[in-house]
N, C-alpha and C positions, 0 to 999 in steps of 0.2 A: 886699880879696873873692874875688875870684877861684880866689886857696888853698880859701877854704873851701870853693866849691864842688865842687872836686873831690875835697875831703876827705871827703865824704858818697858819695863813688861805689860803694863796698861796703861801707860802712858802714848806707847805709839795710838796712831786712831786706828788705824786696819787692825791690830788687836785687839781693841777695845770693840768695835764692831764684831768681830768674827765670835768672840766673849757675850756680847747681847744677845747675835742673833741664837746661838746656843740657848740661851736660858729662855730666853722667851719664848724661843718656840719646839715645847718637847716633840722629841722624835725626831731632832737634824739629825740628817745623814749627810756626808761627805759629799757627793755632786750637785746635791742641794742648795748646802751654804755654799760651792764655791757658783753654781749658778746663781744665786742671790747677787752674790759680791762681784760677776762677772770679769773672774781676775782667772789667773793660770791653776791649774790644779797642784802645781808645786808650792806658787807662791801660798797658797790656803793651807796646802798639810806641812810647810814648815812652820806657819802662826801657830796650827793646832799643835805642830808637836812643843811647842814653846808652852805654849797656856797650859798641856798636858804634865808636862816636864815640871813648874813651877803647882801644879796641884789643882788649877782653879777649875780643868775640865780633863773629864772621863769619856772612855769611849767604851762601846763594846761591839761585837757583831752579831746581827740580825737579819734573817731571812735574806741572806746575800746583800748586805747593808753594812759600810759602817755609820755606828749610829753616836754621836758626841752627846755630850751632858754637861750640865753646871755640877761638880762636884760640891757638896754637901747641898743644893737645895731640893735634885733629883734622885732618886737611884736607876741602876739598871732597867729593873724589873718593871717600873714607869715607864721607861723611854720605849721598852720593848710595844710594851698595849698603845702607846701612840703612835707609833711606826705602822701595826696593826688597823688602829682608826683611822687611819691617814686614807685607806683602801674603801670608797664608796659603797662598796657591797659588804664590805666586814662592819660599818657603819650601823648602814640599814639593819642589818640581823641582833646587831649587838641593842640598838636603838630596842628591836620588836620586844626581845626579851628582857630589855626594860621594862617597858608597860605591859608585858606579856609573861609576869612571872610563870615556870613552872609548862610553859608551852613544850612542845615536841617537834620534829625535827619535819615532820610530814605538813604540822602545822604553819613552819615559820615558810616552808615551800611553797603551800598552796597562796596562804595571803600577800609574800612579795613577786608571786608567780616568779620563783628559781627554782632551776634544775635541781633534782636533791643533790647530786655528785658538788652543786656548787655549792651549796648550803650546806653539806658535809665538810668542803675544804674549808671554809671560812668560818664553819664553828670549829674545828682541831686547830685553827691560828686562835681564835679568841680563848680557847682553856689549854693552851699553850702560854699565855701569857695571864693565866686569872684574871680575864675580864669575865668569863663566866666559866660555870662549874656544870658536871650532870652529874644526875640522879637516876639509878634507875628504879623505875617503878614496874614489878612486875615485869613485863613484855616489850615494854618500852623505854628509850630515857627521856628523859625533862631535865631541861635549863634554866637555869637561875643566875642572878648575878653573884661572882666569884669576892676574893680578896679587893684584886686590884678595881675589878668596875666598881666596887662599894667605895674606894675612896678618891676616884675620880669624880664620882657623884655628888659625893660629899665635898668637892670643890678641895680638898687637902692635899692634893698633890701641885697645887698652883699658886704657894704661898711664900711669899718671903716672912720668913719667921726671923725669929731676932737671933737665933742661934746662926740663920744665914748671914745676916749681917756683922755678926763678931768674927764669923770665919772669915767673910772678906776683908773685913777690918785690918786681923791677923796679917793677912797675905801682901797688903799694903803699906804695912809700916814694915813688913821683910824690905821691901822695896827701897825703905828710908823714905817713906812718901807722908804726908799728912792727912787721913781724910778727915772728913766733916760729915755728919748726917746734915741732909738740907729737908729731903722729907723723907717719911716711910710710915705704909699703912700695909696690909697684909697683901698686899697687890702691887704695891708700887714703890720704888727704892730711887733717893736720889743722893749722890755721895759730890761734894766739894773735896776736888785732892789738888794739895799743895805743894810743892816742893823746891825749894831754895834756890833762887836765879831763876826761876822758871813761871811762865802764867798760870795760874791756876786752871786746873779741867773740871767739867760738870758730867758723871756718868751716873746714867738714867738708867735701869731695868723696870719695866711693867709688865707684869704680868695676867694674862686675862682669862679666865676662868672656860675652860671647856663644857660647854653647856647642853645635855639632853633633856627634853621635853616630855614630861610622863602624859599618860593617856588624860588626866584630868585636866592639866592645864592648855594643851591640844584643842577638846570641846570648848572651853574657853577663850581660846584666841582663834577659834575659828567665826566664832559669833561675835566676835569684834572686830574681825576684818577678814571675811570672805575671800579674798583675794591673795589673803597671805600663802605663799609659797615655800617660806623656809623651814616648817616645820619639820622638826628633827635633823637638821641641818646642825653641823658639828664647827664652830666658830674659831677660828684660827687666830690665835696669840698676834696681833701686829707689830712690827717693829721700827723703833724710833728711835734717831741718836740724839744725844745733847751735848752739844759740842761746844767749842770755845766761841764760834765765830756767831752762835746762833742766842736766841736771848736767853739772857740768864732767870730759871726758876723762882719764884717767889720762894724768902730762906722763913722758915717756921722754925723758931723754938720747941727743938725737942730735945727732953734730957735722957742723955745717955752715957751712962757710965764705962766706957771704954780705957 
């Protein structure tokens, strides 16, 4: 009976959907997940609890929000940074520091036309999550990218690594399931899961890097398209579910020795 209960962990379509949202959308917090699914909070909380108990999902509290993230895919510090970057003012200040390293608070406030107190508040959040770092130079404090900020710009916070695939396979095998890689690259993973006596299930995770445009790229984009208003926007990963009743993805031959 215990094995039977464990076997439905990721075979349950709603639980797979929740796990997919958490995996694909960094900085996901509870009410956002519940809103995306349009389900009662109690139902979402129960399924998240089951995923956490199985070690597939971890959680941390930050800025008054309960944030969920996929274990072995990202960590708590990166998730906190993405919570901060969901705020449009924090995004703009972070982008300004990206494009103007060693800038100072007055310079940021003047260029973005924000009040000094507003800039100070958001910079504190950016510093708290290591998106930026402060350095005192004489009587002024200057800002540049922090450790987490560099990781995000290098796009290595949104990569499906071999280690993550192996981790997910181990969890699926614990449930007496038989997973097989259908497609895998650094940003996409599709797994076919078979279980005796049941139809195969296709489970897909697709990550999309959060990109910031540097000053050189801005000038190039403006010359190509003067009407482009997307400069500096932070692109949120999309969520798509590959389920039993959808078209099966094309199977590619991939050698994995799991």
